[in-house]
C-alpha positions in Angstrom: 0.0 0.0 0.0 2.9 2.4 0.8 4.4 1.7 -2.6 1.1 2.7 -4.3 0.9 5.9 -2.3 4.5 6.8 -3.0 4.1 6.1 -6.8 0.9 8.1 -6.9 2.5 11.0 -5.0 5.5 11.0 -7.3 3.2 10.8 -10.4 1.3 13.9 -9.2 4.5 15.8 -8.4 5.9 15.0 -11.9 2.7 15.9 -13.8 2.3 19.2 -11.9 5.9 20.2 -12.4 5.7 20.1 -16.2 5.2 23.4 -18.0 3.2 23.7 -21.2 5.2 24.4 -24.3 5.3 28.1 -25.1 5.4 28.8 -28.8 5.5 32.2 -30.4 2.4 32.5 -32.6 2.5 36.2 -33.1 4.8 38.1 -35.5 7.4 39.6 -33.2 9.7 40.6 -36.1 11.5 44.0 -35.8 10.2 45.7 -39.0 12.3 46.5 -42.0 12.1 49.8 -43.8 10.2 49.4 -47.0 11.1 51.6 -50.0 9.1 51.6 -53.3 10.4 53.2 -56.4 8.2 55.2 -58.8 8.5 57.1 -62.1 9.2 60.8 -61.4 7.1 61.8 -64.4 4.2 59.6 -63.6 4.1 59.4 -59.8 1.5 56.6 -59.7 3.6 54.1 -61.8 6.2 51.8 -60.2 9.6 52.1 -61.9 12.3 49.5 -61.4 15.8 50.7 -60.6 18.2 49.2 -63.2 21.6 47.8 -62.0 20.7 48.5 -58.4 23.1 48.1 -55.5 22.4 48.9 -51.8 24.7 48.9 -48.9 24.8 50.5 -45.4 27.7 52.6 -44.4 30.5 50.2 -43.2 28.5 47.1 -44.2 28.4 44.6 -47.1 26.1 44.9 -50.1 22.4 44.0 -49.3 21.3 44.0 -53.0 23.5 43.6 -56.0 22.8 43.6 -59.7 19.1 43.8 -59.2 16.4 45.5 -61.1 13.6 46.0 -58.6 10.8 48.4 -57.7 10.8 47.9 -54.0 13.2 46.8 -51.2 13.0 45.8 -47.5 16.1 47.0 -45.6 16.9 46.7 -41.9 17.5 49.6 -39.6 20.2 49.4 -37.0 18.3 49.0 -33.7 21.5 49.8 -31.6 21.9 53.2 -33.2 19.7 56.2 -33.9 20.8 56.6 -37.6 21.3 54.3 -40.5 22.9 55.6 -43.7 22.3 53.6 -46.9 24.0 54.0 -50.3 21.6 53.4 -53.1 23.5 53.0 -56.4 22.3 52.7 -59.9 24.7 52.5 -62.9 27.3 55.2 -62.2 25.5 57.3 -59.6 25.3 56.8 -55.8 22.6 58.4 -53.7 23.1 58.6 -49.9 19.8 58.0 -48.0 19.9 58.7 -44.3 17.3 57.5 -41.8 17.2 58.9 -38.3 15.0 57.4 -35.6 14.5 56.6 -31.9 14.5 52.8 -31.4 12.2 51.4 -28.6 12.0 47.9 -27.3 8.5 46.5 -27.2 7.5 43.4 -25.2 5.6 41.0 -27.3 5.1 37.9 -25.0 7.0 35.5 -22.9 7.5 33.1 -25.8 8.2 35.8 -28.4 10.3 38.1 -26.4 10.9 41.7 -27.6 10.9 43.5 -30.9 12.2 47.0 -31.8 9.9 49.7 -33.2 11.2 52.9 -34.6 9.7 56.3 -33.5 10.2 59.8 -34.8 11.6 58.6 -38.1 13.0 61.2 -40.5 14.6 60.7 -44.0 17.1 62.8 -45.9 18.7 62.3 -49.3 21.5 63.9 -51.3 19.2 63.5 -54.3 21.8 62.5 -57.0 19.6 60.1 -59.0 16.6 60.3 -56.7 14.6 63.3 -57.7 12.2 63.3 -54.8 10.8 61.1 -52.0 7.8 61.2 -49.7 7.2 61.4 -46.8 10.1 63.1 -45.0 8.8 62.1 -41.6 7.1 59.0 -40.3 5.7 58.8 -36.7 6.4 55.1 -36.2 7.7 52.1 -38.1 6.1 49.1 -36.4 4.9 46.9 -39.3 5.9 45.6 -42.7 2.5 45.7 -44.3 3.1 48.6 -46.7 5.8 50.9 -48.1 7.1 53.5 -45.7 8.8 55.7 -48.3 8.0 56.3 -52.0 11.1 57.3 -54.0 10.8 59.0 -57.3 13.5 58.7 -60.0 
């Protein structure tokens, strides 16, 4: 009888000590900056950038030899500024993004993600003729383009 009680007690202790598995089912991804490229003469028409290269200051190339009309590029969450070089054929345009990174708690299983507040954009406009907007309140998603670039 004592053996049954001991086995029963140990079984209850083992079962109650188990934790349920915790899986991240939300999208905790720190958002990338999304740029879309448009024709400067017809501001509603997407226009691919030929022979496109992109790299951040001091980093390797992100895109190379591409002809694309939109890109997703990461922002440095440890800094308050990321400078990208956007190159097409023989011209390099420097595109600077300033922001205030903020850690946001998602859940115990997902941890934290970074959102970017008070985002401002500047460009030296070599091959880029214009872009909009110059300021974004928050980048906290990847559902749509954050900046439209006209060339």
